[in-house]
C-alpha positions as CSV (number, residue, x, y, z in Angstrom):
1,M,-0.1,0.0,-0.1
2,K,2.8,2.2,0.9
3,E,4.3,1.7,-2.7
4,I,1.0,2.6,-4.4
5,S,0.8,5.7,-2.4
6,K,4.3,6.7,-3.6
7,S,3.6,5.9,-7.2
8,R,0.2,8.1,-7.1
9,R,2.1,10.9,-5.3
10,L,4.9,10.8,-8.1
11,I,2.2,10.7,-10.7
12,L,0.5,13.7,-9.1
13,I,3.8,15.6,-9.1
14,F,4.4,15.1,-12.9
15,S,1.1,16.2,-13.4
16,I,1.3,19.6,-11.7
17,L,4.9,20.0,-13.3
18,S,3.6,19.4,-16.6
19,A,0.6,21.7,-16.1
20,L,3.2,24.3,-15.2
21,F,5.5,24.0,-18.3
22,I,2.1,23.7,-20.5
23,L,1.3,27.2,-18.9
24,S,4.9,28.4,-19.5
25,Q,4.8,27.3,-23.3
26,F,1.4,29.0,-23.6
27,Y,2.6,32.3,-22.1
28,R,5.8,32.3,-24.5
29,V,4.0,32.4,-27.7
30,S,0.6,33.7,-26.5
31,S,1.2,37.3,-28.2
32,A,1.0,36.1,-31.7
33,V,-2.5,35.5,-31.5
34,I,-3.7,38.7,-29.9
35,A,-1.3,40.9,-31.6
36,P,-4.3,42.6,-33.9
37,N,-6.3,43.4,-30.3
38,L,-2.9,45.0,-28.8
39,I,-2.5,46.8,-32.2
40,Q,-5.9,48.4,-32.2
41,E,-6.4,49.0,-28.4
42,L,-3.0,50.3,-27.7
43,G,-1.8,51.6,-30.9
44,L,1.5,49.5,-31.0
45,N,3.5,49.4,-34.2
46,A,5.3,46.4,-35.6
47,E,8.5,47.5,-33.8
48,M,6.7,47.6,-30.4
49,L,5.0,44.4,-31.0
50,G,8.3,42.8,-31.9
51,F,9.9,44.3,-28.5
52,L,6.9,42.9,-26.7
53,G,7.0,39.5,-28.0
54,G,10.8,39.2,-27.2
55,A,10.3,40.6,-23.6
56,F,9.3,37.4,-22.4
57,F,12.4,35.7,-23.8
58,Y,14.8,38.3,-22.5
59,A,13.5,37.9,-19.0
60,F,13.6,34.2,-19.2
61,T,16.7,33.9,-20.5
62,L,18.9,36.4,-18.1
63,L,17.1,34.6,-15.0
64,Q,18.7,31.4,-16.1
65,I,21.9,32.4,-14.5
66,P,20.7,33.1,-11.0
67,M,18.0,30.4,-11.3
68,G,20.1,27.3,-11.2
69,P,22.3,28.2,-8.1
70,M,18.8,29.2,-6.4
71,L,17.1,25.7,-7.4
72,D,20.2,23.9,-6.0
73,Q,20.2,26.0,-2.7
74,M,16.5,26.5,-1.7
75,G,15.0,23.7,-3.7
76,P,12.4,23.7,-6.5
77,R,9.5,24.0,-4.2
78,M,9.9,27.4,-3.0
79,I,11.3,28.8,-6.2
80,M,8.6,27.4,-8.4
81,S,5.9,28.7,-6.1
82,V,7.0,32.3,-5.8
83,S,8.0,32.4,-9.3
84,C,4.2,31.4,-10.2
85,L,3.1,34.4,-8.0
86,I,5.4,36.6,-9.9
87,G,4.1,35.3,-13.5
88,A,0.5,35.7,-12.2
89,F,1.1,39.4,-11.1
90,G,2.6,39.8,-14.7
91,A,-0.5,38.2,-16.3
92,F,-2.8,40.5,-14.3
93,L,-0.7,43.5,-15.2
94,F,-0.8,42.6,-18.9
95,A,-4.6,42.0,-18.5
96,F,-5.3,45.3,-17.1
97,G,-2.7,47.4,-19.1
98,N,-3.6,50.4,-20.9
99,S,-0.3,51.4,-22.3
100,F,2.8,50.0,-24.1
101,Q,4.8,50.3,-21.0
102,S,2.3,48.6,-18.5
103,V,1.8,45.2,-21.1
104,L,5.7,45.2,-21.6
105,L,6.6,45.1,-17.8
106,G,3.6,42.4,-17.5
107,R,5.5,40.3,-20.3
108,V,8.6,41.0,-18.4
109,L,7.2,39.6,-15.3
110,I,5.4,36.7,-17.0
111,G,8.8,35.6,-18.5
112,A,10.4,36.0,-15.0
113,G,7.7,33.9,-13.4
114,M,7.9,31.1,-16.1
115,S,11.6,31.1,-16.1
116,P,12.1,28.1,-13.5
117,M,9.4,26.0,-14.6
118,L,11.2,23.5,-16.9
119,M,14.4,23.4,-15.1
120,G,12.7,23.1,-11.6
121,S,11.0,20.2,-13.0
122,F,14.2,18.7,-13.9
123,K,15.6,19.5,-10.5
124,T,12.5,17.9,-9.0
125,F,13.1,14.5,-11.2
126,T,16.6,14.5,-10.2
127,L,15.8,14.6,-6.4
128,R,12.5,12.4,-6.3
129,Y,12.4,10.0,-9.2
130,P,14.7,6.8,-9.7
131,P,17.7,8.0,-11.8
132,E,17.0,5.5,-14.5
133,Q,13.6,7.4,-15.2
134,F,15.0,10.9,-15.7
135,A,15.6,10.8,-19.5
136,T,12.1,9.3,-20.1
137,L,10.3,12.0,-17.7
138,V,12.6,14.6,-19.6
139,G,11.0,13.5,-23.0
140,M,7.5,13.1,-21.6
141,I,7.3,16.6,-20.2
142,S,8.6,17.9,-23.3
143,A,6.1,16.4,-25.3
144,V,3.2,17.4,-23.0
145,G,4.5,20.9,-23.0
146,T,3.7,21.2,-26.6
147,I,-0.1,21.5,-25.6
148,G,0.5,25.0,-24.3
149,N,1.5,26.1,-28.0
150,I,-1.7,24.6,-29.2
151,F,-3.6,26.3,-26.4
152,A,-2.1,29.6,-27.7
153,A,-3.1,29.0,-31.4
154,S,-7.0,28.4,-32.1
155,P,-8.1,27.9,-28.4
156,L,-7.0,31.3,-27.6
157,A,-8.0,32.8,-30.6
158,F,-11.3,31.5,-29.7
159,L,-11.5,32.8,-26.1
160,T,-10.3,36.1,-27.4
161,S,-13.2,36.4,-30.0
162,T,-15.7,35.5,-27.2
163,I,-14.5,37.1,-23.8
164,G,-11.7,39.4,-25.0
165,W,-8.1,38.8,-24.5
166,R,-8.2,40.8,-21.2
167,L,-10.6,38.5,-19.4
168,T,-8.6,35.6,-20.9
169,F,-5.3,36.7,-19.5
170,L,-7.1,37.3,-15.9
171,M,-8.4,33.7,-15.9
172,T,-4.8,32.7,-17.0
173,G,-3.3,34.7,-14.0
174,M,-5.9,33.0,-11.7
175,I,-4.9,29.5,-12.9
176,T,-1.1,30.5,-12.2
177,I,-1.8,31.3,-8.7
178,L,-3.7,27.8,-8.3
179,L,-0.9,26.0,-9.6
180,S,1.6,28.0,-7.4
181,F,-0.4,26.7,-4.4
182,L,-0.7,23.1,-5.8
183,V,3.2,23.0,-6.5
184,F,3.9,24.2,-3.0
185,W,1.6,21.5,-1.6
186,I,2.9,18.5,-3.5
187,L,6.4,19.1,-3.3
188,R,6.1,19.3,0.5
189,G,8.6,16.9,2.5
190,G,12.0,15.9,2.0
191,K,14.0,16.4,-1.0
192,I,14.8,12.7,-1.8
193,E,12.2,10.1,-1.8
194,D,13.6,7.5,0.7
195,G,17.0,7.1,-0.7
196,R,15.7,6.9,-4.3
197,L,19.0,8.6,-5.3
198,S,21.6,5.9,-5.4
199,S,25.0,6.8,-4.5
200,S,27.8,7.3,-7.3
201,S,31.2,8.9,-8.0
202,H,29.3,11.9,-9.1
203,D,27.9,12.5,-5.5
204,K,29.9,15.3,-3.5
205,P,29.1,17.4,-0.6
206,E,27.2,20.6,-1.0
207,M,29.6,23.3,-2.6
208,G,29.4,26.9,-2.8
209,I,27.5,29.0,-5.5
210,L,31.0,30.5,-6.8
211,Q,32.6,27.2,-6.5
212,S,29.9,25.2,-8.5
213,I,29.9,28.1,-11.2
214,R,33.6,27.4,-11.7
215,L,33.3,23.9,-11.8
216,I,30.9,24.1,-14.7
217,I,32.3,27.0,-16.8
218,G,35.6,25.2,-16.3
219,S,34.5,22.1,-17.9
220,L,34.9,21.5,-22.0
221,A,32.1,19.4,-21.7
222,F,29.7,22.2,-20.6
223,W,30.3,24.2,-23.5
224,Q,30.1,21.4,-25.8
225,F,26.5,20.9,-24.4
226,G,26.1,24.7,-24.6
227,A,26.9,24.8,-28.5
228,V,24.7,22.2,-29.3
229,A,21.9,23.6,-27.4
230,F,22.2,26.7,-28.8
231,F,21.9,25.7,-32.4
232,R,19.5,22.8,-31.8
233,Y,16.8,24.9,-30.4
234,G,17.8,28.5,-32.2
235,I,17.4,26.6,-35.6
236,F,14.1,24.9,-34.8
237,V,12.4,27.9,-33.4
238,S,13.5,30.1,-36.2
239,L,12.1,27.6,-38.8
240,Q,9.0,26.8,-37.0
241,G,8.2,30.2,-35.6
242,L,9.1,32.2,-38.3
243,W,10.9,31.3,-41.7
244,L,9.4,28.1,-42.9
245,G,6.0,29.9,-43.3
246,P,6.7,32.4,-45.8
247,Y,9.3,29.9,-47.8
248,L,6.2,27.6,-48.2
249,I,3.8,30.4,-49.0
250,Y,6.0,32.9,-51.3
251,I,8.3,30.3,-52.8
252,K,6.5,27.2,-53.0
253,G,3.1,28.6,-53.7
254,F,1.2,27.0,-50.6
255,S,-1.8,28.8,-49.0
256,P,-1.4,30.0,-45.6
257,V,-3.8,27.2,-44.4
258,Q,-1.8,24.5,-46.1
259,A,1.5,26.0,-44.6
260,G,0.0,26.0,-41.4
261,N,-1.1,22.5,-41.5
262,L,2.4,21.5,-42.7
263,L,3.9,23.3,-39.8
264,I,1.9,21.3,-37.6
265,L,3.8,18.4,-38.2
266,L,6.9,19.9,-36.6
267,A,5.0,19.8,-33.3
268,I,3.7,16.4,-33.8
269,G,7.2,15.3,-34.4
270,V,8.6,16.6,-31.1
271,I,5.6,15.2,-29.2
272,L,6.6,11.7,-30.4
273,G,10.3,12.1,-30.6
274,S,10.8,13.6,-26.9
275,P,9.4,10.4,-25.1
276,I,10.6,8.1,-27.5
277,G,14.2,9.2,-27.3
278,G,14.1,9.4,-23.5
279,R,12.8,5.8,-23.5
280,L,15.5,4.6,-25.6
281,S,18.0,6.1,-23.5
282,D,16.9,4.7,-20.1
283,R,15.7,1.3,-21.1
284,H,17.7,0.2,-24.0
285,F,20.9,2.0,-24.6
286,Q,21.6,3.1,-21.1
287,S,23.5,6.0,-22.5
288,H,22.0,9.5,-22.6
289,K,25.0,10.7,-25.0
290,N,24.9,7.9,-27.6
291,V,21.0,8.4,-28.2
292,A,21.3,12.3,-28.3
293,L,24.1,11.9,-30.8
294,I,22.2,9.7,-33.1
295,G,19.1,11.8,-32.8
296,L,21.0,15.2,-33.3
297,S,22.9,13.6,-36.2
298,L,19.8,12.7,-37.9
299,Y,18.3,16.1,-37.0
300,C,21.2,17.4,-39.3
301,V,20.3,15.1,-42.2
302,S,16.5,16.2,-42.1
303,L,17.8,19.7,-42.3
304,I,19.6,18.9,-45.9
305,P,16.5,18.9,-48.0
306,L,15.7,22.6,-47.0
307,T,18.8,23.7,-48.5
308,G,17.6,23.6,-52.2
309,I,19.9,20.5,-53.0
310,W,16.6,18.8,-54.4
311,R,13.6,20.3,-56.0
312,I,10.6,19.7,-53.7
313,E,7.3,20.6,-54.5
314,H,4.8,17.8,-53.1
315,P,3.3,18.7,-49.8
316,F,3.6,14.9,-48.5
317,L,7.4,15.4,-48.9
318,F,7.5,18.5,-47.0
319,G,5.4,17.1,-44.5
320,L,7.8,14.0,-43.9
321,I,10.6,16.3,-43.8
322,F,9.0,18.5,-41.2
323,F,7.9,15.4,-39.2
324,F,11.4,14.2,-39.0
325,I,12.7,17.5,-38.3
326,G,10.6,17.7,-35.0
327,F,11.1,14.2,-34.4
328,F,14.8,14.3,-34.1
329,H,14.9,17.6,-32.6
330,G,13.0,16.0,-29.6
331,F,15.9,13.5,-29.0
332,G,18.2,16.7,-28.3
333,M,16.4,17.2,-24.7
334,L,18.8,14.3,-23.6
335,I,21.7,16.6,-23.5
336,Y,20.0,17.8,-20.2
337,A,20.2,14.3,-18.8
338,H,24.1,13.9,-20.2
339,A,25.0,17.4,-18.6
340,K,23.4,16.0,-15.2
341,D,25.2,12.8,-15.1
342,L,28.6,14.4,-15.4
343,F,28.4,16.7,-12.8
344,P,27.6,16.3,-9.0
345,I,24.0,16.0,-8.0
346,A,24.4,18.9,-5.5
347,I,24.6,21.3,-8.6
348,S,22.4,19.6,-11.0
349,G,20.0,22.4,-11.1
350,T,22.6,24.9,-11.9
351,V,24.2,23.0,-14.9
352,M,20.9,22.3,-16.5
353,T,19.7,25.9,-16.3
354,Y,23.1,27.0,-17.6
355,V,22.8,24.8,-20.6
356,N,19.1,25.9,-20.8
357,F,20.3,29.6,-21.1
358,F,22.1,28.5,-24.4
359,T,18.9,27.0,-25.5
360,M,16.8,30.3,-25.0
361,A,19.7,32.4,-26.2
362,G,19.7,30.3,-29.4
363,A,16.1,31.3,-29.9
364,G,16.9,35.0,-29.4
365,V,19.9,35.3,-31.5
366,F,19.3,32.8,-34.3
367,M,15.9,34.2,-35.6
368,P,16.9,37.4,-36.5
369,A,20.5,36.5,-37.7
370,L,18.6,34.5,-40.3
371,G,16.5,37.4,-41.0
372,K,19.7,39.4,-41.7
373,V,20.9,37.0,-44.3
374,I,17.6,36.8,-46.0
375,E,17.3,40.7,-46.1
376,S,20.7,40.7,-47.9
377,F,18.9,39.6,-51.0
378,P,16.9,42.1,-53.2
379,R,13.3,41.6,-53.1
380,T,11.2,41.1,-56.2
381,N,7.4,41.9,-56.1
382,H,7.7,42.2,-51.9
383,A,9.2,38.7,-51.9
384,Y,12.5,37.1,-51.4
385,P,14.1,34.9,-53.8
386,A,14.3,31.1,-53.2
387,E,18.3,31.5,-52.9
388,A,17.8,33.7,-50.1
389,Y,16.0,31.0,-47.9
390,H,18.2,28.2,-49.2
391,L,21.1,29.8,-47.8
392,S,19.6,30.5,-44.5
393,F,18.8,27.0,-44.3
394,L,22.3,26.1,-45.7
395,I,23.8,28.2,-42.5
396,C,21.3,26.2,-40.4
397,F,22.9,22.8,-41.5
398,I,26.3,23.6,-41.5
399,S,26.1,25.1,-37.8
400,M,24.1,22.4,-36.5
401,A,26.6,20.1,-37.9
402,A,29.5,21.7,-36.4
403,S,28.0,21.9,-33.0
404,V,27.1,18.1,-33.2
405,I,30.7,17.2,-34.3
406,F,31.6,19.4,-31.1
407,Y,29.5,17.4,-28.9
408,A,30.4,14.3,-30.3
409,F,33.9,14.4,-28.6
410,S,32.1,15.3,-24.8
411,K,32.6,12.7,-22.3
412,K,30.3,9.7,-22.0
413,D,27.9,9.5,-19.0
């Protein structure tokens, strides 16, 4: 009976952490759907709208630096609970904002509040679940989090058209407060579930913040993780969130609806690839690095058709390519498990959040960088030539391949 009770508790913990990550993903991309409302009610221009959308990422990324040591020193329970309240306050400020400055501050606070949700979940997995389940849990929560992206599309558009975007974000803020209390309640008790963490050579006594940071940044492996994380996510979010859409519409002649249907396959690929990669890593290969390296290598291969080396016109082929890009991109979540295994458990939160800093920085840097490349080509009838996109996609392939080769020489877990 005691084992059943423990299992139910672990399932409940995972469910609440998943809800928090879904919420974080929703907040991350929610400004796209309500952009017309913000333009109309607040008089925002394109530059202001872009800055507003990026505010979440800037706050989120910068807070990865102190968030890791805070998770290690104070534990995920307190950090995630308080951060939820900050995020809820940001949602309320955003909902009631009547000026650019007020909604911008709201987005900054939302980004700050959501900054520990995924890494706090990873830290909880490290402390409360068997080590051999870690990669599977990482893959599962990554897949579930994609629901947040879906909620921020058609469902958000429906709610906005029926009850308005302000009431929608007011309700979202209230849900955030509820989850704050739930995570504070469910993570009560000790950090480690009855010795589930087996002793290993990596276990060391608690160390100071500066000492842990020196250990991490002084390791070549950390920079190998950071490089592959930067390009992996930066390329994916640039393709999914911006540049594949115009390419399909202006170069390949698909309608916006057709392009949207094809791009959904990227998300479907991630939903399937993340848990499958984690399961393979934990149960069959017993090596996070080997599975991650195979997946990331195939991720590179799946980018090749986008470079224009072959003429592709049929939507089925594009759908297949996009599915495999998303599928093998999902395997890349295993770099967090690999990083965790190479450092002491006492600083697992720090090393994973620092890797996540590179992940989020990739999103902030790569998307405008590709824009610069495409912008360097002259426009014809308000559209860029196919060569502009093919060159940018070639840069994606080369940079990803280089980072995977660099990662291939990292230490085994």
